[in-house]
Structure formats: structure tokens, C-alpha cells
N, C-alpha and C positions, 0 to 999 in steps of 0.2 A: 125305616128311613125318618117317618114322620116322628117318631119317639125318641130321635136322636141318638140312636144305639148303633149306627154305622158311620165308621171313619172313612171308608173307601170301599170302591166296588172295582172288582178285576175280572175281567173277561179274556176270553182266548180270541182268535181271528183266523180266517181262512185267506184273506188277501188285504193288505196294507199297501195303499197307493202313495204317489209322490207328497201329497199335502196331509197326509195323514188320515183320509177317509178310510174307514175300514169295513170290509164285508165280513159278516159272521152269521151264524145261524139266525134265523128270524126270531125277532124277540130282543136282540141284543140293543136294538135302538131305543126301544122304550124303558130299558133300563138305564139307557144312558140319559134320557129325558128327566126321568123322575130322579136321578142323581143331580142332575143340573139343577132341578127346581128346589132340590133340598142342600145345595150348596156343598154336595159330596163329591170329592175328586173320583173321577171315572178312568181307569187304567186298561190298556191293554197289554196282555203278557203273551207274546206269541214268539216263535222261531223266526230266525232271519229268512228262512225259506218263505216265509209269507209276505215279504217286503217286495214290491213291484213299482220300482221309479219309473218304468216305461209308460204307466198310465198317470196322467196329471190329477184326474179328480174321480171320485166314487161314481159319478154318473156313467163313465166309460167301463165300468165293471160288468161282465155280461153275466146275469143273474139266472140260474137255472129254474124253470119252472116245473114244479112236482106235478105228477099225473092227477088229472081232474077227479079220477077215480076214489083217490083218498078223500075227497071231500063228500062227492056224491054217493058214495056205496058204503055199507057196513057188512062186513062178513058175506061178500058177494052180492048182496042186495041192494038196489037203488033205493036211496032214502030221501030224494028230492024229485021234484017233478022233471019230466022230460025237456031237455033243449035248455036248462039253466046254464049259464056261463059260470066259469070258475076261474079265481085268480089265486094260485097255490104256489107262491115263491118259496125257495128253499133258504134263501139269506135275504138280509137286509143291509143296508150300509148307514153306518154311524158316522157323522159328519167330523172332520178332524178337530172342529171347534168345540166339541163337546168331550174331546178326550185330553185328559191331563198329561199322559205321558204313555208312550210306547216302549215296552220292556223286552229286550230281547237276551238271549244268552250271551251276546257280546257287548251288551250295554243298554243304555238307554238312547233312543233316538233323539238329538238335538233339537231344539226349537229356536226359531229366529228371535232374537232380542226385541226386535221392533213390531213385526206382526204376530209373532207368538205360533206361527205355522210350524208344522212338524218337518225337519229337513230329511226327508227319508233318502233322497238321491245322494244328500252330502254323507250320511251315515254309510250307504252302501259303497261309496267312493273310497271312504276311510278304510273300510273292511277289505276291499279290494287290494288297496295300497299296503295294507298291514300283510296280508298273506303274500303279495309280491316280494315285500321285504324279507319276510320270514323265510320265503324258499329260494331266495336269490343265490345264497352261498352253495345250496345243494343243485344248483341249475335248474330249479323247478320254477314253473309259472302257473301253479294252480290258483286259479283266480275265483274269489266268490262271485258266484251268480245266482240271483234270486230265481225262483221257480216262477214260471209265467203259465202255467196250465190253467186252462178254464175252469171256474168254479162248477163242479157237477157231481153227479152222485157216484160215479165210478172211479175216477181219478183227481182228486185234488192234492195238489203240491207233492207227487210223487209216490202217493199212497193209493193202493188198489182197494181200500176199505170203503165202503159207502159212507157218505155223510149222514149222520143221523138226524132226526128231526128234534135235537135238544140243544139248548144253549147253556153252556157250562158258566155258572156265575159264583163268584167268591164274594161275599159280603163280609168286610172285616168289622168284627163288632167293637164297638166303642168300650173302652176301658177294659178289655179283656185281651189276655195275651195268649190267646189259642183260637185254633180254627178246628172244628170237628173234622176227621178224615173221612174218607170213603168207606174205609173198614168200620170205623164208628157208627157210620150212618147204616151200614149193612148189618151190624150187630143190633143195634138199637130200633131199626126198622123205620124211623122218622126222624126228621131234625128236630132237635128240641128248641122250638119256638120262643121259649121264654128266656133263652140265653143268646140266639142269634137272629136276627130278622130272617136270615136264610143263609144256607151254606151249601155249596157244591152243586149238583145238577138239578136246575130247576126245568121242568118240561114245560114247553110251549107248544099248545095244540094248535092245528092248522085245520 
């Protein structure tokens, strides 16, 4: 970013609330702040199932705390003094004000022309209306409903897969028309830092 080699940053999301505040794996917020500092647009790319207009702001998102033993122990052995307190959140919340755009498989969530706020509720309502109109002739009323499950380690947005401790980050390289794929990284073993600032999965320790 500091060298001017990144055009945009794209990350995923586990929950996007009405004003665009977004919960994602711990470490996402720091990427957004860094992008803002360098005047680089920061995007969310996530399915519509992550949209939740029932929550007004990110502060209302319930954030799971991971077990303290993930910090205090290594291979079953305590590595810190007894009684130390641990704060080990699984997710952090990126303010919508740091997010340039929210991209879904149904399109980009619109923003208010005056305030610049992401209009998640308006976007959901439009999707619901499209589904109603599309199924009207067939006599169906299958309405789009965002998933509202609590962010957690066992069931996030309809999945039984545990949430990982990794934030997926894609840095779009400046002046380059490619992004290395997961297969490329697996084959090469490492990301070619001379060509991209970073790409793909960036591990964030807790």
C-alpha cells in the first residue's frame, strides 16, 4: 500500500447491518484503516445471506469470544501466569464509513447520495420485490430473507462449518491485470511479494 502498488482491497463478510457496518474475521478492521490511510478503496464482497437490516449499527452485532486457552496454552501446556485475563474475539466490526462498496451476487448495495450511507434495507426490499414479481405468475411467493443467525463457531449463516481464525484479503495490484489464485499459491508455496503487496489468505494471529 505504501509503495502505491495496490488499487483496491476486497474482503468477505459474516454480517452486514443496515448502515453498512460489517463483521468479519478479526483483523479486517485494521486492513480497512490501512486502506483509508493510503486513500485506497476498501470493498466488501459477500452473499446476500450476510445482509441483516434488522440490526441498525455494528455495535448491535453479538461477537463470539474464543476460548481463553487459545491464548494461554500451547500444546496443552499453560504459557502465561495463572489468573491472567484474556480477550479473544473471533470477529471485529468495520464501520460502514470505511467501506467504499458492498458487492453481492445480486449487485452492489446502493448508497445515499447525501449521507453516503449504505442502504442495506432498501437493497433487501428491492430483492424481495423482485422475487415476488418473478414468482407471481407461478403463484409462488418465495421472498428473499437474510439469515439472522448469531455469529459463532458452529453455525454462521446456515453453515455447520466452524469459522476459521483467518481473514481472507485480496489486494488488487496496481497496473497489473492478474491476481494469483489459491492453486498458484499452493503450487508456489508463498505469495510473490515482489508482484503483489499481498493476495489471498492472510493469517491473523490471536
